MMTF fields as JSON, N, C-alpha, C and O atoms, coordinates in Angstrom:
{
  "mmtfVersion": "1.0.0",
  "mmtfProducer": "UNKNOWN",
  "numBonds": 163,
  "numAtoms": 164,
  "numGroups": 41,
  "numChains": 1,
  "numModels": 1,
  "chainsPerModel": [1],
  "groupsPerChain": [41],
  "chainIdList": ["A"],
  "bondAtomList": [4, 2, 8, 6, 12, 10, 16, 14, 20, 18, 24, 22, 28, 26, 32, 30, 36, 34, 40, 38, 44, 42, 48, 46, 52, 50, 56, 54, 60, 58, 64, 62, 68, 66, 72, 70, 76, 74, 80, 78, 84, 82, 88, 86, 92, 90, 96, 94, 100, 98, 104, 102, 108, 106, 112, 110, 116, 114, 120, 118, 124, 122, 128, 126, 132, 130, 136, 134, 140, 138, 144, 142, 148, 146, 152, 150, 156, 154, 160, 158],
  "bondOrderList": [1, 1, 1, 1, 1, 1, 1, 1, 1, 1, 1, 1, 1, 1, 1, 1, 1, 1, 1, 1, 1, 1, 1, 1, 1, 1, 1, 1, 1, 1, 1, 1, 1, 1, 1, 1, 1, 1, 1, 1],
  "groupList": [{"groupName": "MET", "atomNameList": ["N", "CA", "C", "O"], "elementList": ["N", "C", "C", "O"], "formalChargeList": [0, 0, 0, 0], "bondAtomList": [1, 0, 2, 1, 3, 2], "bondOrderList": [1, 1, 2], "singleLetterCode": "M", "chemCompType": "L-PEPTIDE LINKING"}, {"groupName": "ALA", "atomNameList": ["N", "CA", "C", "O"], "elementList": ["N", "C", "C", "O"], "formalChargeList": [0, 0, 0, 0], "bondAtomList": [1, 0, 2, 1, 3, 2], "bondOrderList": [1, 1, 2], "singleLetterCode": "A", "chemCompType": "L-PEPTIDE LINKING"}, {"groupName": "ASN", "atomNameList": ["N", "CA", "C", "O"], "elementList": ["N", "C", "C", "O"], "formalChargeList": [0, 0, 0, 0], "bondAtomList": [1, 0, 2, 1, 3, 2], "bondOrderList": [1, 1, 2], "singleLetterCode": "N", "chemCompType": "L-PEPTIDE LINKING"}, {"groupName": "ARG", "atomNameList": ["N", "CA", "C", "O"], "elementList": ["N", "C", "C", "O"], "formalChargeList": [0, 0, 0, 0], "bondAtomList": [1, 0, 2, 1, 3, 2], "bondOrderList": [1, 1, 2], "singleLetterCode": "R", "chemCompType": "L-PEPTIDE LINKING"}, {"groupName": "THR", "atomNameList": ["N", "CA", "C", "O"], "elementList": ["N", "C", "C", "O"], "formalChargeList": [0, 0, 0, 0], "bondAtomList": [1, 0, 2, 1, 3, 2], "bondOrderList": [1, 1, 2], "singleLetterCode": "T", "chemCompType": "L-PEPTIDE LINKING"}, {"groupName": "VAL", "atomNameList": ["N", "CA", "C", "O"], "elementList": ["N", "C", "C", "O"], "formalChargeList": [0, 0, 0, 0], "bondAtomList": [1, 0, 2, 1, 3, 2], "bondOrderList": [1, 1, 2], "singleLetterCode": "V", "chemCompType": "L-PEPTIDE LINKING"}, {"groupName": "ILE", "atomNameList": ["N", "CA", "C", "O"], "elementList": ["N", "C", "C", "O"], "formalChargeList": [0, 0, 0, 0], "bondAtomList": [1, 0, 2, 1, 3, 2], "bondOrderList": [1, 1, 2], "singleLetterCode": "I", "chemCompType": "L-PEPTIDE LINKING"}, {"groupName": "GLN", "atomNameList": ["N", "CA", "C", "O"], "elementList": ["N", "C", "C", "O"], "formalChargeList": [0, 0, 0, 0], "bondAtomList": [1, 0, 2, 1, 3, 2], "bondOrderList": [1, 1, 2], "singleLetterCode": "Q", "chemCompType": "L-PEPTIDE LINKING"}, {"groupName": "LYS", "atomNameList": ["N", "CA", "C", "O"], "elementList": ["N", "C", "C", "O"], "formalChargeList": [0, 0, 0, 0], "bondAtomList": [1, 0, 2, 1, 3, 2], "bondOrderList": [1, 1, 2], "singleLetterCode": "K", "chemCompType": "L-PEPTIDE LINKING"}, {"groupName": "GLY", "atomNameList": ["N", "CA", "C", "O"], "elementList": ["N", "C", "C", "O"], "formalChargeList": [0, 0, 0, 0], "bondAtomList": [1, 0, 2, 1, 3, 2], "bondOrderList": [1, 1, 2], "singleLetterCode": "G", "chemCompType": "PEPTIDE LINKING"}, {"groupName": "PHE", "atomNameList": ["N", "CA", "C", "O"], "elementList": ["N", "C", "C", "O"], "formalChargeList": [0, 0, 0, 0], "bondAtomList": [1, 0, 2, 1, 3, 2], "bondOrderList": [1, 1, 2], "singleLetterCode": "F", "chemCompType": "L-PEPTIDE LINKING"}, {"groupName": "GLU", "atomNameList": ["N", "CA", "C", "O"], "elementList": ["N", "C", "C", "O"], "formalChargeList": [0, 0, 0, 0], "bondAtomList": [1, 0, 2, 1, 3, 2], "bondOrderList": [1, 1, 2], "singleLetterCode": "E", "chemCompType": "L-PEPTIDE LINKING"}, {"groupName": "LEU", "atomNameList": ["N", "CA", "C", "O"], "elementList": ["N", "C", "C", "O"], "formalChargeList": [0, 0, 0, 0], "bondAtomList": [1, 0, 2, 1, 3, 2], "bondOrderList": [1, 1, 2], "singleLetterCode": "L", "chemCompType": "L-PEPTIDE LINKING"}, {"groupName": "ASP", "atomNameList": ["N", "CA", "C", "O"], "elementList": ["N", "C", "C", "O"], "formalChargeList": [0, 0, 0, 0], "bondAtomList": [1, 0, 2, 1, 3, 2], "bondOrderList": [1, 1, 2], "singleLetterCode": "D", "chemCompType": "L-PEPTIDE LINKING"}, {"groupName": "PRO", "atomNameList": ["N", "CA", "C", "O"], "elementList": ["N", "C", "C", "O"], "formalChargeList": [0, 0, 0, 0], "bondAtomList": [1, 0, 2, 1, 3, 2], "bondOrderList": [1, 1, 2], "singleLetterCode": "P", "chemCompType": "L-PEPTIDE LINKING"}, {"groupName": "TYR", "atomNameList": ["N", "CA", "C", "O"], "elementList": ["N", "C", "C", "O"], "formalChargeList": [0, 0, 0, 0], "bondAtomList": [1, 0, 2, 1, 3, 2], "bondOrderList": [1, 1, 2], "singleLetterCode": "Y", "chemCompType": "L-PEPTIDE LINKING"}],
  "groupTypeList": [0, 1, 2, 3, 4, 1, 5, 6, 7, 4, 2, 8, 9, 4, 6, 8, 10, 11, 12, 12, 11, 7, 13, 1, 14, 8, 4, 4, 11, 2, 10, 3, 12, 12, 1, 11, 8, 9, 15, 15, 13],
  "groupIdList": [1, 2, 3, 4, 5, 6, 7, 8, 9, 10, 11, 12, 13, 14, 15, 16, 17, 18, 19, 20, 21, 22, 23, 24, 25, 26, 27, 28, 29, 30, 31, 32, 33, 34, 35, 36, 37, 38, 39, 40, 41],
  "secStructList": [7, 7, 7, 3, 3, 3, 3, 3, 3, 3, 6, 6, 3, 3, 3, 3, 3, 3, 3, 7, 6, 6, 6, 7, 2, 2, 2, 2, 2, 2, 2, 2, 2, 2, 2, 2, 6, 6, 6, 6, 7],
  "xCoordList": [0.842, 0.0, 0.893, 1.86, 0.574, 1.334, 0.919, -0.253, 1.901, 1.623, 1.05, 1.305, 0.28, -0.269, 0.803, 1.738, 0.646, 1.542, 0.739, -0.346, 1.28, 0.645, 1.397, 2.62, 0.652, 1.244, 0.729, -0.48, 1.649, 1.297, 1.864, 3.059, 0.986, 1.393, 1.596, 0.706, 2.766, 3.025, 3.48, 3.724, 3.591, 4.087, 5.589, 6.137, 6.247, 7.676, 7.922, 9.069, 6.854, 7.0, 6.117, 5.271, 6.335, 5.544, 6.33, 7.524, 5.651, 6.241, 5.481, 4.255, 6.197, 5.59, 6.222, 7.441, 5.386, 5.933, 5.043, 3.843, 5.658, 4.979, 4.468, 5.199, 3.228, 2.649, 2.892, 2.358, 3.686, 4.068, 3.018, 3.164, 1.971, 0.813, 1.121, 0.527, 2.023, 2.352, 3.184, 3.085, 3.994, 4.85, 4.133, 4.425, 3.202, 2.508, 1.04, 0.622, 0.264, -1.116, -2.0, -2.784, -1.891, -2.733, -2.345, -3.214, -1.058, -0.582, -1.009, -1.48, -0.849, -1.224, -2.736, -3.203, -3.496, -4.954, -5.393, -6.253, -4.812, -5.147, -4.786, -5.564, -3.614, -3.2, -4.183, -4.608, -4.539, -5.465, -6.82, -7.368, -7.358, -8.665, -8.627, -9.542, -7.585, -7.456, -7.311, -7.895, -6.537, -6.352, -7.675, -7.984, -8.449, -9.744, -10.723, -11.588, -10.586, -11.456, -10.967, -11.628, -9.813, -9.291, -8.464, -8.191, -8.067, -7.304, -6.011, -5.614, -5.362, -4.069, -4.192, -3.178, -5.407, -5.605, -5.313, -5.428],
  "yCoordList": [-1.168, 0.0, 1.24, 1.314, 2.196, 3.44, 4.368, 4.443, 5.067, 6.045, 7.315, 7.637, 8.026, 9.312, 10.379, 10.25, 11.428, 12.573, 13.779, 14.046, 14.505, 15.739, 16.916, 16.881, 17.955, 19.173, 20.345, 20.529, 21.133, 22.321, 23.53, 23.598, 24.483, 25.728, 26.787, 27.016, 27.436, 28.533, 29.753, 29.667, 30.875, 32.069, 31.984, 32.835, 30.979, 30.75, 29.649, 29.38, 29.013, 27.957, 26.759, 26.794, 25.706, 24.485, 23.412, 23.227, 22.711, 21.592, 20.342, 20.298, 19.332, 18.052, 16.966, 16.925, 16.091, 14.976, 13.757, 13.855, 12.619, 11.339, 10.897, 10.955, 10.46, 9.938, 8.429, 7.686, 7.992, 6.581, 5.815, 5.59, 5.431, 4.824, 3.488, 3.169, 2.71, 1.425, 1.608, 0.803, 2.647, 2.89, 3.638, 3.42, 4.513, 5.337, 5.509, 6.611, 4.444, 4.51, 5.507, 6.22, 5.569, 6.501, 7.949, 8.805, 8.223, 9.584, 10.065, 11.193, 9.223, 9.642, 9.801, 10.696, 8.957, 9.082, 10.372, 11.088, 10.668, 11.908, 13.125, 14.075, 13.105, 14.221, 14.402, 15.521, 13.314, 13.372, 13.939, 14.803, 13.46, 13.939, 15.426, 16.168, 15.86, 17.281, 18.13, 19.209, 17.649, 18.394, 18.519, 19.583, 17.447, 17.482, 18.444, 19.016, 18.623, 19.544, 20.988, 21.888, 21.22, 22.577, 23.06, 24.255, 22.162, 22.533, 23.273, 24.178, 22.907, 23.493, 24.701, 25.248, 25.122, 26.279, 27.581, 28.654],
  "zCoordList": [0.0, 0.0, 0.0, 0.759, -0.838, -0.912, 0.221, 0.591, 0.761, 1.807, 1.204, 0.044, 1.996, 1.567, 1.706, 2.496, 0.925, 0.997, 1.449, 0.932, 2.419, 2.884, 2.288, 2.144, 1.943, 1.388, 2.206, 2.352, 2.736, 3.502, 2.781, 2.492, 2.496, 1.844, 2.923, 3.742, 2.93, 3.859, 3.071, 1.867, 3.744, 3.062, 2.786, 2.085, 3.322, 3.079, 2.049, 1.693, 1.569, 0.573, 0.877, 1.77, 0.117, 0.217, 0.959, 0.723, 1.853, 2.582, 2.164, 2.261, 1.703, 1.335, 2.194, 2.365, 2.728, 3.482, 3.356, 3.1, 3.542, 3.413, 4.779, 5.768, 4.833, 6.065, 6.103, 5.278, 7.045, 7.142, 7.947, 9.149, 7.252, 7.904, 8.573, 9.603, 8.017, 8.632, 9.897, 10.823, 9.946, 11.105, 12.224, 13.4, 11.87, 12.864, 12.472, 12.117, 12.534, 12.044, 12.797, 12.172, 14.098, 14.869, 14.594, 14.43, 14.544, 14.288, 12.916, 12.773, 11.904, 10.558, 10.429, 9.724, 11.091, 11.059, 11.749, 11.236, 12.901, 13.606, 12.765, 12.686, 12.135, 11.286, 10.133, 9.844, 9.482, 8.346, 8.761, 8.075, 9.872, 10.331, 10.674, 10.317, 11.359, 11.694, 10.438, 10.344, 9.477, 8.225, 7.473, 6.937, 7.43, 6.739, 7.411, 6.747, 8.729, 9.465, 9.393, 9.91, 8.758, 8.618, 9.794, 9.908, 10.661, 11.856, 11.524, 12.258, 10.446, 10.085, 9.16, 8.729, 8.852, 7.964, 8.686, 8.093]
}
């Protein structure tokens, strides 16, 4: 299974990182849910 990639846009540039779901399933799920709710906006 391929890992998801998160992209964060800031005024200093773009940050891209891979969510390692097999290594940290709870952390990546929490991050995804918060991102979908707009927590990081």
